[in-house]
Structures are given as structure tokens and as C-alpha cells.
C-alpha positions as CSV (number, residue, x, y, z in Angstrom):
1,M,84.4,87.6,91.8
2,I,88.2,87.4,92.3
3,K,90.4,87.7,89.2
4,K,94.1,87.7,88.4
5,G,95.5,91.2,88.5
6,D,92.9,92.3,91.2
7,L,94.5,94.1,94.3
8,L,93.7,93.0,97.8
9,I,94.0,96.0,100.3
10,S,94.1,95.0,103.9
11,T,91.6,96.9,106.1
12,P,92.4,98.4,109.6
13,D,90.9,95.1,111.1
14,S,94.5,93.6,110.2
15,L,96.3,95.9,112.4
16,G,97.7,93.2,114.6
17,D,98.6,90.9,111.8
18,F,102.5,91.0,111.3
19,Y,102.4,90.1,107.6
20,F,99.2,91.8,106.3
21,N,99.0,95.1,108.3
22,R,98.7,97.9,105.7
23,T,99.5,95.7,102.8
24,I,98.5,95.8,99.1
25,I,98.6,92.5,97.3
26,T,98.6,91.9,93.6
27,L,96.9,88.5,92.7
28,T,98.9,86.5,90.3
29,E,97.1,83.3,90.3
30,V,93.4,82.5,90.9
31,T,91.7,79.2,90.5
32,D,88.6,77.6,92.1
33,E,90.9,76.1,94.7
34,E,93.6,78.7,95.5
35,V,94.6,82.2,95.3
36,V,98.3,83.5,95.1
37,G,99.8,86.9,95.2
38,F,102.6,89.2,96.3
39,I,102.6,92.1,98.7
40,I,103.8,95.0,96.7
41,N,104.2,97.8,99.3
42,K,106.6,96.3,101.9
43,P,110.3,96.5,101.1
44,L,112.6,94.4,103.1
45,N,115.9,95.6,104.6
46,Y,118.2,94.0,102.0
47,N,118.7,94.2,98.3
48,L,118.8,91.6,95.5
49,S,122.7,92.1,95.4
50,D,122.6,90.8,99.1
51,V,121.2,87.4,98.0
52,E,122.6,87.1,94.5
53,D,126.3,87.9,94.2
54,S,126.3,88.4,90.5
55,V,124.0,91.5,90.8
56,L,125.9,94.6,90.3
57,N,123.1,97.1,91.0
58,K,123.0,97.5,94.8
59,K,119.6,99.4,94.8
60,I,117.3,96.6,93.5
61,L,114.9,96.0,96.6
62,I,113.5,92.9,97.6
63,Y,109.9,93.0,99.0
64,G,108.3,90.7,101.6
65,G,105.9,89.0,99.3
66,G,104.1,87.2,102.1
67,P,104.5,84.4,104.7
68,V,104.7,81.3,102.3
69,N,108.0,80.0,101.0
70,Q,110.1,82.9,102.2
71,D,113.3,81.1,101.3
72,N,112.2,81.5,97.6
73,L,112.7,84.5,95.4
74,Y,110.0,85.5,92.9
75,F,109.6,88.4,90.6
76,I,107.1,90.4,88.6
77,H,108.0,92.3,85.3
78,D,106.6,94.1,82.4
79,K,109.4,93.0,80.0
80,P,108.3,89.8,78.2
81,N,110.1,90.7,75.2
82,L,113.4,90.6,77.2
83,I,112.6,88.0,79.9
84,N,111.4,84.6,78.6
85,Q,109.1,82.1,80.3
86,G,107.2,84.6,82.4
87,I,103.4,84.0,82.9
88,N,101.2,86.8,81.9
89,Y,98.6,87.4,84.7
90,Y,97.4,90.9,84.0
91,N,97.6,93.2,81.1
92,E,101.4,93.5,80.6
93,L,102.4,92.2,83.9
94,Y,104.3,88.9,84.1
95,W,105.1,86.6,87.0
96,G,108.5,84.8,86.9
97,G,110.7,84.0,84.0
98,D,114.3,83.3,83.2
99,F,115.9,84.6,86.4
100,K,119.6,84.4,85.0
101,N,118.6,86.5,82.0
102,A,116.8,89.0,84.3
103,V,120.0,89.5,86.3
104,K,122.0,89.8,83.1
105,L,119.6,92.6,81.9
106,I,119.8,94.3,85.2
107,N,123.7,94.2,85.1
108,E,123.5,95.7,81.6
109,N,121.0,98.4,82.8
110,Q,118.4,97.3,80.4
111,I,116.1,96.7,83.3
112,D,115.6,98.6,86.6
113,M,113.1,98.9,89.4
114,S,110.7,100.6,87.1
115,S,110.1,97.3,85.3
116,I,110.8,94.5,87.7
117,K,110.2,93.8,91.4
118,F,111.6,90.9,93.5
119,F,109.8,89.2,96.4
120,S,110.8,87.0,99.2
121,G,107.9,84.6,99.7
122,Y,104.3,84.9,98.5
123,S,100.8,85.1,100.0
124,G,98.3,82.4,99.4
125,W,94.8,81.1,100.4
126,T,92.3,78.6,99.4
127,Y,89.6,80.3,97.4
128,D,87.0,79.9,100.0
129,Q,89.2,81.1,102.7
130,L,90.0,84.3,100.9
131,I,86.3,84.9,100.2
132,D,85.5,84.5,103.9
133,E,88.3,87.0,104.9
134,I,86.8,89.5,102.3
135,N,83.3,89.0,103.6
136,N,84.5,89.5,107.2
137,G,86.0,92.7,106.4
138,S,89.8,91.9,106.5
139,W,90.3,92.8,102.7
140,I,88.9,95.2,100.2
141,L,89.1,93.8,96.7
142,L,89.9,96.4,94.1
143,K,89.8,95.9,90.5
144,N,93.1,97.0,89.1
145,K,92.7,99.9,86.8
146,K,96.4,100.8,86.4
147,N,99.5,99.0,87.3
148,H,100.6,100.0,90.9
149,I,103.4,97.2,90.9
150,F,106.4,99.5,90.2
151,N,105.4,102.6,92.0
152,K,108.5,104.4,93.3
153,H,107.0,105.1,96.6
154,P,105.1,102.0,97.6
155,E,105.1,102.8,101.3
156,G,102.4,105.5,100.7
157,L,100.1,103.2,98.5
158,W,98.2,101.8,101.3
159,G,97.3,105.2,102.9
160,D,96.5,106.7,99.4
161,N,94.0,103.7,98.8
162,M,92.4,104.2,102.4
163,K,91.6,107.9,101.4
164,K,89.8,106.6,98.4
165,M,87.6,104.1,100.3
166,G,85.4,106.6,102.0
167,E,85.0,108.1,105.3
168,K,85.0,104.9,107.2
169,F,88.7,104.3,106.1
170,K,89.9,107.8,105.5
171,I,90.9,108.4,109.2
172,W,93.3,105.5,108.9
173,S,95.2,106.9,106.0
174,N,97.6,109.0,108.1
175,A,97.6,106.9,111.2
176,P,100.9,105.4,112.3
177,E,101.6,101.8,111.4
178,N,101.2,101.0,115.2
179,P,98.4,103.1,116.5
180,Q,99.8,102.9,120.1
181,N,102.6,105.2,118.8
182,N,100.1,108.0,118.2
């Protein structure tokens, strides 16, 4: 049922959840025991250059990948010909790789935000736990038909997907992040 590359889209049922409210997660690892992924639409208030002094480009964003291991930096890219040691998880998308080489390529303007995305932390579940959350209506599992990972306007992805999910969810597409602010 769940496969690498699938997208998890939080439903309005997660409104009170600090980490998963209005999130879209790309799943990078799926086994019978666990599922791992990264939130692709929640940029943080700091850049890669804020945590890695050698990065010259001050505009490479870091995203909140999830609540697990937030002290660690992870990345997804679509440049396996340039960044070695990445793990292919879906089509031309790779998880991880040679971080020092990735920074070098960023500094040489060979890679930018259209090809790489950095995350602080990740999201993880046991397989059965995630199945239960999907069955309880907390998540919609979407088969990834195109790569949304490097979208230039990730903040609008959740609302755009809600519009496509039918009348039950369409009303939420334009609602404020905190409905009490409406």
C-alpha cells in the first residue's frame, strides 16, 4: 500500500498538531517495520549558510523535515551524477549523499534550490502506526505523479492539494493556518 516516493498529505484533522498541521511529506524509506519521510512545505527561519559557515549562497533554505533528530541535517536532490552516495528513493530523486561535495557544488553555482532541498530532522512512524493514522483520516496517501520536492512556492502546496481532494476538503484550501484567526 505505502511506497517510497508517495506523498502524505495531512488532513484538517491535524490542525492542532504542531509538526504536521498542513504538511506534505515525501516518503523516502518504507519497510515492513518503519516509514521515514521529510516535510517538503515548511521552510524554517534560517538558511543553510546559518548552520554551515562554508556555504556562500545565503538563500538556500532549510525545511523542518519532522520532529525526529532535528539536530541532524538531511537533504534530497536530483543530481546523482554530481553528488555521490545518495540513495535513490523515487524516479530521479535521491536522499543524502556526499554533503561536502554538495556544498562545494552549491558554492560553484552548479546546484541551487531547484535541485536540492535541506531538512532539519525527519518524520518517522512504524509501518502499522502510519497505516492506522491513514485509516483514521489523519493523512491522505497520494501516489506521486510528479516531483513536488523542489517547488518554488512550497507554502501553497497543501492548499492546492486540498482543492483536488473533493468538496470535503476544498473549503480548507484557503482557510488560515490557525482557523481561530479567521
